[in-house]
C-alpha positions as CSV (number, residue, x, y, z in Angstrom):
1,M,0.0,0.0,0.0
2,A,1.4,3.4,-0.9
3,Q,2.1,5.7,1.9
4,G,1.1,9.3,1.8
5,K,-2.2,11.3,1.4
6,S,-4.2,8.3,0.1
7,D,-3.6,6.3,3.4
8,P,-5.8,7.7,6.2
9,N,-3.6,6.1,9.0
10,Y,-0.3,7.5,7.8
11,K,0.6,10.7,9.6
12,I,3.8,12.4,10.5
13,A,3.9,13.4,14.2
14,A,7.3,15.0,14.4
15,E,10.2,15.7,12.0
16,N,13.8,16.7,12.5
17,K,14.4,19.0,9.5
18,R,17.8,20.2,10.9
19,A,19.3,16.7,10.9
20,R,20.0,16.7,7.2
21,F,21.8,20.0,7.5
22,D,24.0,19.0,10.5
23,Y,24.7,15.4,9.5
24,A,25.7,13.4,6.5
25,I,23.0,10.6,6.5
26,D,24.4,7.3,5.1
27,D,21.6,4.8,5.8
28,Y,18.2,4.5,7.4
29,I,16.5,2.1,9.8
30,E,12.9,2.1,10.9
31,C,12.0,0.9,14.4
32,G,8.9,0.8,16.6
33,M,8.5,2.5,19.9
34,I,7.2,1.6,23.3
35,L,4.8,4.4,24.3
36,E,2.2,5.0,27.1
37,G,-1.4,5.7,26.2
38,S,-1.3,9.4,26.9
39,E,1.9,9.7,24.7
40,V,0.1,8.2,21.7
41,K,-2.8,10.5,22.1
42,S,-0.5,13.5,22.4
43,L,1.4,12.4,19.2
44,R,-1.8,12.2,17.3
45,V,-2.4,15.9,17.9
46,N,1.2,16.8,16.7
47,S,2.7,17.9,20.0
48,A,6.2,16.4,19.9
49,N,9.7,17.5,19.3
50,I,12.6,15.2,18.2
51,A,15.1,18.0,17.2
52,E,17.4,17.6,20.2
53,S,17.1,13.9,20.6
54,Y,19.4,11.0,19.7
55,A,19.3,7.2,19.8
56,A,21.8,5.2,21.7
57,V,22.5,1.5,22.3
58,E,22.8,0.9,26.0
59,D,22.9,-2.5,27.9
60,G,21.8,-4.4,24.8
61,E,18.8,-2.2,24.1
62,L,18.1,0.8,21.8
63,W,16.9,3.9,23.5
64,L,15.5,7.3,22.3
65,V,17.0,9.9,24.6
66,N,15.8,13.5,25.2
67,S,12.7,13.5,22.9
68,Y,9.8,15.7,24.0
69,I,6.2,14.6,23.9
70,A,3.9,17.2,25.4
71,P,1.5,16.2,28.2
72,Y,-2.0,15.3,27.0
73,E,-4.5,17.7,28.5
74,Q,-7.4,15.2,29.0
75,A,-5.1,12.7,30.8
76,K,-5.1,14.4,34.1
77,T,-4.4,11.4,36.4
78,F,-2.6,9.1,34.1
79,G,-0.2,11.5,32.4
80,H,3.3,10.8,31.3
81,E,6.8,12.2,31.9
82,E,7.6,14.6,29.0
83,R,11.3,13.8,28.5
84,R,11.6,10.2,29.6
85,R,13.8,7.7,27.7
86,R,11.7,5.6,25.3
87,K,12.7,2.1,24.2
88,L,13.0,1.6,20.4
89,L,12.2,-1.9,19.0
90,V,14.6,-3.5,16.6
91,S,15.6,-7.1,16.0
92,K,18.7,-8.6,17.6
93,K,20.6,-8.7,14.3
94,E,19.8,-5.0,13.6
95,L,20.8,-4.1,17.2
96,S,24.1,-5.8,16.7
97,A,24.8,-3.9,13.5
98,L,23.7,-0.6,15.2
99,W,26.1,-1.2,18.1
100,H,28.9,-2.0,15.7
101,D,28.3,1.2,13.6
102,T,28.0,3.5,16.6
103,Q,30.9,2.1,18.7
104,R,33.5,1.3,16.2
105,T,33.1,3.5,13.1
106,G,32.1,6.7,15.0
107,M,28.6,7.0,13.5
108,T,25.6,8.5,15.3
109,L,21.9,7.5,15.2
110,V,19.9,10.6,14.5
111,P,16.0,10.5,14.7
112,L,14.6,11.9,11.4
113,V,10.9,11.3,11.4
114,L,8.3,10.1,14.0
115,Y,5.2,8.9,12.3
116,F,2.2,6.6,12.4
117,N,2.4,3.9,9.7
118,H,-0.4,2.5,7.6
119,H,-1.4,0.2,10.5
120,G,-1.7,3.1,12.9
121,L,1.5,2.1,14.9
122,A,4.1,4.7,16.0
123,Q,7.3,4.2,14.1
124,M,10.6,6.2,14.0
125,K,13.0,6.5,11.1
126,N,16.6,6.9,12.3
127,G,19.5,7.7,10.2
128,F,23.1,6.5,10.4
129,A,24.9,9.8,10.4
130,K,28.4,11.4,10.6
131,G,28.7,15.0,11.8
132,M,29.4,17.5,9.1
133,K,31.7,19.7,11.3
């Protein structure tokens, strides 16, 4: 199924437009995210920022660090922490390749786009990047 305007579930929640200016993007990887209920509702109303965030491999897991998802107003009691670390979902084989690229070759994982795919699930597109400066 083609992604874009024809698909009612596909929606971009946040985009890091500055990343392509600051980094040389070599390759991409798409991964899922573990989110709480109020975070998903907040993303659906486009209140997120991934401009200052980065992804890191720590203790055999992939984490999204320093991303901002605004609190959802209707979730008074069961809200979420705005800048918490969020776990990204990748296979073990991809995780091994990510660790190798980030630790040995000096590459960085930069979040590019946070979106809802055609199934309505939150996905993140990360880029293998090397700093321009």
